[in-house]
C-alpha atoms as an extended CHARMM CRD file, in Angstrom:
* protein
*
       216  EXT
         1         1  MET       CA              3.3010000000       15.0090000000        5.1550000000  PROA      1               0.0000000000
         2         2  THR       CA              3.4600000000       11.6070000000        6.8170000000  PROA      2               0.0000000000
         3         3  ASP       CA              3.3110000000        7.9460000000        5.9390000000  PROA      3               0.0000000000
         4         4  PRO       CA              0.1320000000        7.0180000000        3.9710000000  PROA      4               0.0000000000
         5         5  GLU       CA             -0.7170000000        4.4090000000        6.5980000000  PROA      5               0.0000000000
         6         6  GLU       CA             -1.1610000000        7.1710000000        9.1500000000  PROA      6               0.0000000000
         7         7  ARG       CA             -3.6110000000        8.9010000000        6.8460000000  PROA      7               0.0000000000
         8         8  THR       CA             -6.1290000000        6.0600000000        7.0290000000  PROA      8               0.0000000000
         9         9  ALA       CA             -6.3540000000        6.3550000000       10.8120000000  PROA      9               0.0000000000
        10        10  ASP       CA             -6.3160000000       10.1460000000       11.0230000000  PROA      10              0.0000000000
        11        11  PRO       CA             -7.9990000000       11.0310000000       14.3470000000  PROA      11              0.0000000000
        12        12  VAL       CA             -8.9590000000       14.5290000000       13.2090000000  PROA      12              0.0000000000
        13        13  ALA       CA            -10.3700000000       14.1970000000        9.7050000000  PROA      13              0.0000000000
        14        14  GLY       CA            -12.9260000000       11.4380000000       10.2840000000  PROA      14              0.0000000000
        15        15  PRO       CA            -15.3900000000        9.9150000000        7.8260000000  PROA      15              0.0000000000
        16        16  ASP       CA            -16.6480000000       13.2780000000        6.4500000000  PROA      16              0.0000000000
        17        17  ALA       CA            -13.2480000000       14.1380000000        4.9420000000  PROA      17              0.0000000000
        18        18  VAL       CA            -12.2060000000       13.9940000000        1.3080000000  PROA      18              0.0000000000
        19        19  VAL       CA             -8.7630000000       12.5520000000        0.5890000000  PROA      19              0.0000000000
        20        20  LEU       CA             -7.2120000000       14.4160000000       -2.3150000000  PROA      20              0.0000000000
        21        21  ASP       CA             -6.2950000000       12.5120000000       -5.4510000000  PROA      21              0.0000000000
        22        22  ALA       CA             -4.5740000000       14.0330000000       -8.4910000000  PROA      22              0.0000000000
        23        23  LYS       CA             -7.8280000000       15.4020000000       -9.9330000000  PROA      23              0.0000000000
        24        24  GLY       CA             -8.9160000000       16.9100000000       -6.6410000000  PROA      24              0.0000000000
        25        25  LEU       CA             -5.4950000000       18.4030000000       -5.9840000000  PROA      25              0.0000000000
        26        26  ARG       CA             -5.4830000000       20.1640000000       -9.3460000000  PROA      26              0.0000000000
        27        27  ALA       CA             -9.0450000000       21.3760000000       -8.8240000000  PROA      27              0.0000000000
        28        28  LEU       CA             -8.1450000000       22.9950000000       -5.5050000000  PROA      28              0.0000000000
        29        29  ALA       CA             -4.8890000000       24.5250000000       -6.7310000000  PROA      29              0.0000000000
        30        30  HSD       CA             -6.4930000000       27.9810000000       -6.8230000000  PROA      30              0.0000000000
        31        31  PRO       CA             -6.9730000000       30.3720000000       -3.8840000000  PROA      31              0.0000000000
        32        32  VAL       CA            -10.5540000000       31.3110000000       -4.7970000000  PROA      32              0.0000000000
        33        33  ARG       CA            -11.6160000000       27.6580000000       -4.8480000000  PROA      33              0.0000000000
        34        34  VAL       CA             -9.9930000000       26.9380000000       -1.4960000000  PROA      34              0.0000000000
        35        35  GLN       CA            -11.8300000000       29.9220000000       -0.0130000000  PROA      35              0.0000000000
        36        36  LEU       CA            -15.1630000000       28.9600000000       -1.6190000000  PROA      36              0.0000000000
        37        37  VAL       CA            -15.0240000000       25.4780000000       -0.1230000000  PROA      37              0.0000000000
        38        38  GLY       CA            -14.0800000000       26.9580000000        3.2450000000  PROA      38              0.0000000000
        39        39  LEU       CA            -17.0070000000       29.4040000000        3.2010000000  PROA      39              0.0000000000
        40        40  LEU       CA            -19.5320000000       26.6910000000        2.3310000000  PROA      40              0.0000000000
        41        41  ARG       CA            -18.2140000000       24.5030000000        5.1330000000  PROA      41              0.0000000000
        42        42  LYS       CA            -18.3210000000       27.3180000000        7.6580000000  PROA      42              0.0000000000
        43        43  TYR       CA            -21.5760000000       29.0800000000        6.7830000000  PROA      43              0.0000000000
        44        44  GLY       CA            -23.5190000000       26.3510000000        4.9940000000  PROA      44              0.0000000000
        45        45  PRO       CA            -25.2420000000       26.4500000000        1.5800000000  PROA      45              0.0000000000
        46        46  SER       CA            -25.0620000000       29.6960000000       -0.3600000000  PROA      46              0.0000000000
        47        47  THR       CA            -25.3120000000       31.2500000000       -3.8070000000  PROA      47              0.0000000000
        48        48  ALA       CA            -22.5290000000       32.3870000000       -6.0800000000  PROA      48              0.0000000000
        49        49  THR       CA            -23.6400000000       35.9930000000       -5.5860000000  PROA      49              0.0000000000
        50        50  ARG       CA            -23.3960000000       35.8440000000       -1.7900000000  PROA      50              0.0000000000
        51        51  LEU       CA            -20.0960000000       34.0000000000       -1.8880000000  PROA      51              0.0000000000
        52        52  ALA       CA            -18.7060000000       36.5140000000       -4.3640000000  PROA      52              0.0000000000
        53        53  GLU       CA            -19.6110000000       39.3560000000       -1.9960000000  PROA      53              0.0000000000
        54        54  ARG       CA            -17.7220000000       37.6960000000        0.8290000000  PROA      54              0.0000000000
        55        55  LEU       CA            -14.6490000000       37.1650000000       -1.3420000000  PROA      55              0.0000000000
        56        56  GLY       CA            -14.7160000000       40.5130000000       -3.0980000000  PROA      56              0.0000000000
        57        57  VAL       CA            -14.9500000000       39.0030000000       -6.5920000000  PROA      57              0.0000000000
        58        58  ASN       CA            -17.6780000000       39.1920000000       -9.2130000000  PROA      58              0.0000000000
        59        59  SER       CA            -20.4410000000       36.5940000000       -9.2810000000  PROA      59              0.0000000000
        60        60  GLY       CA            -19.3230000000       35.2640000000      -12.6620000000  PROA      60              0.0000000000
        61        61  THR       CA            -15.9220000000       34.3710000000      -11.2330000000  PROA      61              0.0000000000
        62        62  ALA       CA            -17.5210000000       32.6620000000       -8.2440000000  PROA      62              0.0000000000
        63        63  SER       CA            -19.9320000000       30.7460000000      -10.4970000000  PROA      63              0.0000000000
        64        64  TYR       CA            -17.1110000000       29.5260000000      -12.7050000000  PROA      64              0.0000000000
        65        65  HSD       CA            -15.0520000000       28.2440000000       -9.7960000000  PROA      65              0.0000000000
        66        66  LEU       CA            -18.0990000000       26.6290000000       -8.1630000000  PROA      66              0.0000000000
        67        67  ARG       CA            -18.7730000000       24.7070000000      -11.3690000000  PROA      67              0.0000000000
        68        68  GLN       CA            -15.1650000000       23.5240000000      -11.4380000000  PROA      68              0.0000000000
        69        69  LEU       CA            -15.4280000000       22.4450000000       -7.7980000000  PROA      69              0.0000000000
        70        70  GLY       CA            -18.6770000000       20.6680000000       -8.6070000000  PROA      70              0.0000000000
        71        71  ALA       CA            -17.0640000000       18.7590000000      -11.4660000000  PROA      71              0.0000000000
        72        72  ALA       CA            -14.3390000000       17.6280000000       -9.0530000000  PROA      72              0.0000000000
        73        73  GLY       CA            -16.8450000000       16.5080000000       -6.4050000000  PROA      73              0.0000000000
        74        74  PHE       CA            -16.1280000000       19.1080000000       -3.7120000000  PROA      74              0.0000000000
        75        75  VAL       CA            -19.4530000000       20.9400000000       -3.9170000000  PROA      75              0.0000000000
        76        76  GLU       CA            -22.8660000000       20.1360000000       -5.2870000000  PROA      76              0.0000000000
        77        77  GLU       CA            -26.0200000000       22.0140000000       -6.1380000000  PROA      77              0.0000000000
        78        78  ASP       CA            -28.4950000000       22.2570000000       -3.2600000000  PROA      78              0.0000000000
        79        79  THR       CA            -31.6560000000       21.4370000000       -5.1900000000  PROA      79              0.0000000000
        80        80  GLY       CA            -33.8560000000       21.9800000000       -2.1390000000  PROA      80              0.0000000000
        81        81  ARG       CA            -33.1300000000       25.7100000000       -2.1920000000  PROA      81              0.0000000000
        82        82  GLY       CA            -33.3840000000       28.5270000000       -4.6750000000  PROA      82              0.0000000000
        83        83  ASN       CA            -35.2160000000       28.6630000000       -7.9690000000  PROA      83              0.0000000000
        84        84  ALA       CA            -34.5780000000       28.5700000000      -11.6940000000  PROA      84              0.0000000000
        85        85  ARG       CA            -32.6940000000       31.8810000000      -11.5800000000  PROA      85              0.0000000000
        86        86  GLU       CA            -30.6770000000       31.2880000000       -8.4300000000  PROA      86              0.0000000000
        87        87  ARG       CA            -28.5100000000       28.2140000000       -7.8460000000  PROA      87              0.0000000000
        88        88  TRP       CA            -27.5090000000       27.2720000000       -4.3240000000  PROA      88              0.0000000000
        89        89  TRP       CA            -24.3660000000       25.2850000000       -3.5730000000  PROA      89              0.0000000000
        90        90  ARG       CA            -23.2580000000       23.2330000000       -0.6090000000  PROA      90              0.0000000000
        91        91  SER       CA            -20.0620000000       21.4940000000        0.4040000000  PROA      91              0.0000000000
        92        92  VAL       CA            -19.9630000000       17.7300000000        0.0210000000  PROA      92              0.0000000000
        93        93  HSD       CA            -17.3470000000       17.2510000000        2.7720000000  PROA      93              0.0000000000
        94        94  GLN       CA            -16.3540000000       19.0080000000        5.9840000000  PROA      94              0.0000000000
        95        95  TYR       CA            -12.6010000000       18.4380000000        5.7790000000  PROA      95              0.0000000000
        96        96  THR       CA             -9.8970000000       18.0720000000        3.1550000000  PROA      96              0.0000000000
        97        97  GLU       CA             -7.0360000000       15.6450000000        3.7090000000  PROA      97              0.0000000000
        98        98  PHE       CA             -3.7970000000       15.7960000000        1.7390000000  PROA      98              0.0000000000
        99        99  ASP       CA             -1.1240000000       13.5230000000        3.1390000000  PROA      99              0.0000000000
       100       100  ASP       CA              0.2110000000       11.5120000000        0.2170000000  PROA      100             0.0000000000
       101       101  PRO       CA              3.9490000000       12.0000000000       -0.4510000000  PROA      101             0.0000000000
       102       102  GLN       CA              3.7470000000       10.0340000000       -3.6970000000  PROA      102             0.0000000000
       103       103  LEU       CA              0.9930000000       12.2880000000       -5.0360000000  PROA      103             0.0000000000
       104       104  ALA       CA              3.0260000000       15.3410000000       -4.0430000000  PROA      104             0.0000000000
       105       105  ASP       CA              5.9890000000       13.9280000000       -5.9820000000  PROA      105             0.0000000000
       106       106  ARG       CA              3.8370000000       13.2670000000       -9.0630000000  PROA      106             0.0000000000
       107       107  GLU       CA              2.1170000000       16.6650000000       -8.9710000000  PROA      107             0.0000000000
       108       108  PRO       CA              4.7190000000       19.1070000000       -7.6310000000  PROA      108             0.0000000000
       109       109  GLU       CA              3.2790000000       22.2360000000       -9.2720000000  PROA      109             0.0000000000
       110       110  ALA       CA             -0.3080000000       21.4990000000       -8.2180000000  PROA      110             0.0000000000
       111       111  THR       CA              0.9050000000       20.6290000000       -4.7140000000  PROA      111             0.0000000000
       112       112  LEU       CA              2.7350000000       23.9300000000       -4.3550000000  PROA      112             0.0000000000
       113       113  ALA       CA             -0.2200000000       25.9120000000       -5.7270000000  PROA      113             0.0000000000
       114       114  TYR       CA             -2.6480000000       24.1440000000       -3.3990000000  PROA      114             0.0000000000
       115       115  LEU       CA             -0.4990000000       24.5910000000       -0.2950000000  PROA      115             0.0000000000
       116       116  GLN       CA              0.1060000000       28.2450000000       -1.1320000000  PROA      116             0.0000000000
       117       117  SER       CA             -3.6500000000       28.7260000000       -1.4830000000  PROA      117             0.0000000000
       118       118  VAL       CA             -4.2390000000       27.0800000000        1.8880000000  PROA      118             0.0000000000
       119       119  ALA       CA             -1.5450000000       29.2240000000        3.5010000000  PROA      119             0.0000000000
       120       120  ALA       CA             -3.1480000000       32.3600000000        2.0430000000  PROA      120             0.0000000000
       121       121  ALA       CA             -6.5470000000       31.2970000000        3.4070000000  PROA      121             0.0000000000
       122       122  TYR       CA             -5.0260000000       30.7380000000        6.8520000000  PROA      122             0.0000000000
       123       123  THR       CA             -3.4470000000       34.1870000000        6.7500000000  PROA      123             0.0000000000
       124       124  LEU       CA             -6.7870000000       35.7990000000        5.8960000000  PROA      124             0.0000000000
       125       125  ARG       CA             -8.4990000000       33.8950000000        8.6860000000  PROA      125             0.0000000000
       126       126  THR       CA             -5.8790000000       34.9960000000       11.1980000000  PROA      126             0.0000000000
       127       127  GLN       CA             -6.0590000000       38.6160000000       10.0600000000  PROA      127             0.0000000000
       128       128  ARG       CA             -9.8580000000       38.5720000000       10.3470000000  PROA      128             0.0000000000
       129       129  ALA       CA             -9.6190000000       37.3190000000       13.9190000000  PROA      129             0.0000000000
       130       130  LEU       CA             -7.0880000000       40.0330000000       14.7370000000  PROA      130             0.0000000000
       131       131  ASN       CA             -9.3660000000       42.7060000000       13.2850000000  PROA      131             0.0000000000
       132       132  GLU       CA            -12.2310000000       41.4690000000       15.4700000000  PROA      132             0.0000000000
       133       133  LEU       CA            -10.1520000000       40.9000000000       18.5900000000  PROA      133             0.0000000000
       134       134  GLN       CA            -11.0070000000       44.1490000000       20.3660000000  PROA      134             0.0000000000
       135       135  THR       CA            -14.7400000000       43.6380000000       19.8970000000  PROA      135             0.0000000000
       136       136  MET       CA            -14.7670000000       40.0030000000       21.0320000000  PROA      136             0.0000000000
       137       137  PRO       CA            -16.3370000000       39.1800000000       24.3890000000  PROA      137             0.0000000000
       138       138  ARG       CA            -13.6080000000       39.1700000000       27.0140000000  PROA      138             0.0000000000
       139       139  GLU       CA            -13.9170000000       35.4360000000       27.7290000000  PROA      139             0.0000000000
       140       140  TRP       CA            -13.1990000000       34.6620000000       24.0780000000  PROA      140             0.0000000000
       141       141  ARG       CA            -10.4990000000       37.3050000000       23.7450000000  PROA      141             0.0000000000
       142       142  ASP       CA             -8.6180000000       35.6250000000       26.5810000000  PROA      142             0.0000000000
       143       143  THR       CA             -8.5160000000       32.3320000000       24.6330000000  PROA      143             0.0000000000
       144       144  PHE       CA             -6.8130000000       33.8750000000       21.5950000000  PROA      144             0.0000000000
       145       145  ASP       CA             -3.2540000000       32.6560000000       21.1200000000  PROA      145             0.0000000000
       146       146  MET       CA             -0.4420000000       33.1090000000       18.6040000000  PROA      146             0.0000000000
       147       147  SER       CA              2.7220000000       31.2990000000       19.6490000000  PROA      147             0.0000000000
       148       148  ASP       CA              5.7460000000       29.6120000000       18.1510000000  PROA      148             0.0000000000
       149       149  TRP       CA              8.3980000000       27.3460000000       19.6160000000  PROA      149             0.0000000000
       150       150  ALA       CA             11.7900000000       26.5020000000       18.1510000000  PROA      150             0.0000000000
       151       151  LEU       CA             12.5860000000       22.7880000000       18.5770000000  PROA      151             0.0000000000
       152       152  ARG       CA             15.4600000000       20.6790000000       17.2700000000  PROA      152             0.0000000000
       153       153  LEU       CA             14.0240000000       17.3280000000       16.1960000000  PROA      153             0.0000000000
       154       154  THR       CA             14.7290000000       14.3900000000       13.9470000000  PROA      154             0.0000000000
       155       155  PRO       CA             12.2340000000       13.7020000000       11.1500000000  PROA      155             0.0000000000
       156       156  GLU       CA             10.8640000000       10.8270000000       13.2340000000  PROA      156             0.0000000000
       157       157  GLU       CA             10.3940000000       13.0770000000       16.2650000000  PROA      157             0.0000000000
       158       158  ALA       CA              8.6860000000       15.7210000000       14.1340000000  PROA      158             0.0000000000
       159       159  ALA       CA              6.2740000000       13.1170000000       12.7460000000  PROA      159             0.0000000000
       160       160  SER       CA              5.5550000000       11.9210000000       16.2860000000  PROA      160             0.0000000000
       161       161  LEU       CA              4.8710000000       15.4920000000       17.4290000000  PROA      161             0.0000000000
       162       162  ARG       CA              2.4620000000       16.0380000000       14.5470000000  PROA      162             0.0000000000
       163       163  ARG       CA              0.6090000000       12.8290000000       15.3690000000  PROA      163             0.0000000000
       164       164  GLU       CA              0.3570000000       13.6590000000       19.0760000000  PROA      164             0.0000000000
       165       165  LEU       CA             -0.9690000000       17.1550000000       18.3690000000  PROA      165             0.0000000000
       166       166  ARG       CA             -3.6720000000       15.7260000000       16.1340000000  PROA      166             0.0000000000
       167       167  GLU       CA             -4.6010000000       13.2030000000       18.8140000000  PROA      167             0.0000000000
       168       168  VAL       CA             -5.0520000000       16.0200000000       21.3340000000  PROA      168             0.0000000000
       169       169  ILE       CA             -7.2520000000       17.9970000000       18.9140000000  PROA      169             0.0000000000
       170       170  ALA       CA             -9.3260000000       14.8810000000       18.2010000000  PROA      170             0.0000000000
       171       171  ARG       CA            -10.3760000000       14.7320000000       21.8560000000  PROA      171             0.0000000000
       172       172  TYR       CA            -12.4220000000       17.9220000000       21.4540000000  PROA      172             0.0000000000
       173       173  ARG       CA            -15.8210000000       18.4250000000       19.8510000000  PROA      173             0.0000000000
       174       174  ARG       CA            -15.6390000000       19.0150000000       16.1230000000  PROA      174             0.0000000000
       175       175  ASP       CA            -17.7250000000       21.6170000000       14.3240000000  PROA      175             0.0000000000
       176       176  ALA       CA            -19.5170000000       18.9560000000       12.3140000000  PROA      176             0.0000000000
       177       177  PRO       CA            -23.3230000000       19.3190000000       12.1110000000  PROA      177             0.0000000000
       178       178  GLU       CA            -24.1010000000       16.1860000000       14.1030000000  PROA      178             0.0000000000
       179       179  GLN       CA            -21.7520000000       17.1950000000       16.9340000000  PROA      179             0.0000000000
       180       180  ALA       CA            -22.2600000000       20.9670000000       16.9020000000  PROA      180             0.0000000000
       181       181  ALA       CA            -26.0030000000       20.4490000000       17.3740000000  PROA      181             0.0000000000
       182       182  THR       CA            -25.4070000000       18.9140000000       20.8140000000  PROA      182             0.0000000000
       183       183  ALA       CA            -22.7650000000       21.4000000000       21.9560000000  PROA      183             0.0000000000
       184       184  PRO       CA            -23.3330000000       23.0410000000       25.3570000000  PROA      184             0.0000000000
       185       185  ALA       CA            -24.6130000000       26.5920000000       25.6490000000  PROA      185             0.0000000000
       186       186  GLY       CA            -21.8980000000       29.1460000000       24.9670000000  PROA      186             0.0000000000
       187       187  ALA       CA            -19.9210000000       26.9400000000       22.5740000000  PROA      187             0.0000000000
       188       188  ALA       CA            -18.7040000000       28.6470000000       19.3950000000  PROA      188             0.0000000000
       189       189  ARG       CA            -16.6260000000       27.7000000000       16.4010000000  PROA      189             0.0000000000
       190       190  VAL       CA            -12.8750000000       27.7960000000       17.0930000000  PROA      190             0.0000000000
       191       191  ALA       CA            -10.1830000000       27.4600000000       14.4170000000  PROA      191             0.0000000000
       192       192  VAL       CA             -7.0230000000       25.6290000000       15.4640000000  PROA      192             0.0000000000
       193       193  ILE       CA             -4.3680000000       26.1850000000       12.8070000000  PROA      193             0.0000000000
       194       194  SER       CA             -1.1220000000       24.2880000000       13.2490000000  PROA      194             0.0000000000
       195       195  HSD       CA              2.1050000000       24.5970000000       11.3030000000  PROA      195             0.0000000000
       196       196  LEU       CA              5.0730000000       22.2800000000       11.5500000000  PROA      196             0.0000000000
       197       197  LEU       CA              7.7110000000       24.0450000000        9.4680000000  PROA      197             0.0000000000
       198       198  PRO       CA             11.1660000000       22.4910000000        8.9800000000  PROA      198             0.0000000000
       199       199  GLU       CA             13.7800000000       25.2610000000        8.9750000000  PROA      199             0.0000000000
       200       200  LEU       CA             16.7070000000       23.4450000000        7.3930000000  PROA      200             0.0000000000
       201       201  ASP       CA             18.6650000000       26.6640000000        6.8390000000  PROA      201             0.0000000000
       202       202  ALA       CA             19.1450000000       27.1830000000       10.5840000000  PROA      202             0.0000000000
       203       203  PRO       CA             22.7890000000       26.6410000000       11.6310000000  PROA      203             0.0000000000
       204       204  ALA       CA             23.6510000000       23.6690000000       13.7890000000  PROA      204             0.0000000000
       205       205  PRO       CA             24.6880000000       24.5630000000       17.3350000000  PROA      205             0.0000000000
       206       206  GLU       CA             28.3920000000       24.4990000000       18.0660000000  PROA      206             0.0000000000
       207       207  ALA       CA             29.5520000000       21.5850000000       20.1620000000  PROA      207             0.0000000000
       208       208  ALA       CA             30.3660000000       22.3900000000       23.7930000000  PROA      208             0.0000000000
       209       209  PRO       CA             34.1290000000       22.5330000000       24.4700000000  PROA      209             0.0000000000
       210       210  ASP       CA             35.7490000000       19.5450000000       26.1550000000  PROA      210             0.0000000000
       211       211  ALA       CA             36.3840000000       20.3190000000       29.8040000000  PROA      211             0.0000000000
       212       212  ALA       CA             39.8780000000       18.8040000000       29.7350000000  PROA      212             0.0000000000
       213       213  THR       CA             41.2140000000       20.1350000000       26.4240000000  PROA      213             0.0000000000
       214       214  GLY       CA             39.0700000000       23.1760000000       25.8300000000  PROA      214             0.0000000000
       215       215  THR       CA             38.3570000000       22.0250000000       22.2360000000  PROA      215             0.0000000000
       216       216  PRO       CA             34.9350000000       21.1520000000       20.7720000000  PROA      216             0.0000000000
């Protein structure tokens, strides 16, 4: 969460991102809906039946959540596909942006539910990659990374780190249709998942003793 002014110049999200308002935040405060939007963005248009199979839920549940997402403007019916018996859906945006501290303050329960749903989706994505790791081509297996670093920063330094990381990511080709179509041979979709997690329960380091007195 950073200053709203930074949100308008986000180097990663770009013009095909949806900025969450209160209605959108409440609509996405459900793990199935977060996953449905993610599947449509990754694989393209699909039906409720096919999406339900991927998620392990029944088609009625998927249809209900797709309608709710449609009412909130996240997905829309793909009228160029399907027939009277089979509705196809597509994602309206490629990215979701939630970086409004005031909205988080106004909607604390929806914010927590949404972020928990996103965290659960990230966990599933990571676990899927781990399950497929041994069967990946060696050149892709060697790119896989799971790392963490413990830093001691001020809030301002943490915000600067977040901004710099996003600037680095923005230098690389996004998996948006207009850019993916011109990607070089051998390019594949890569998920970069970043977490900046304040750990305020960690104890402060003890001060070094004074050389002359031997006291902190």
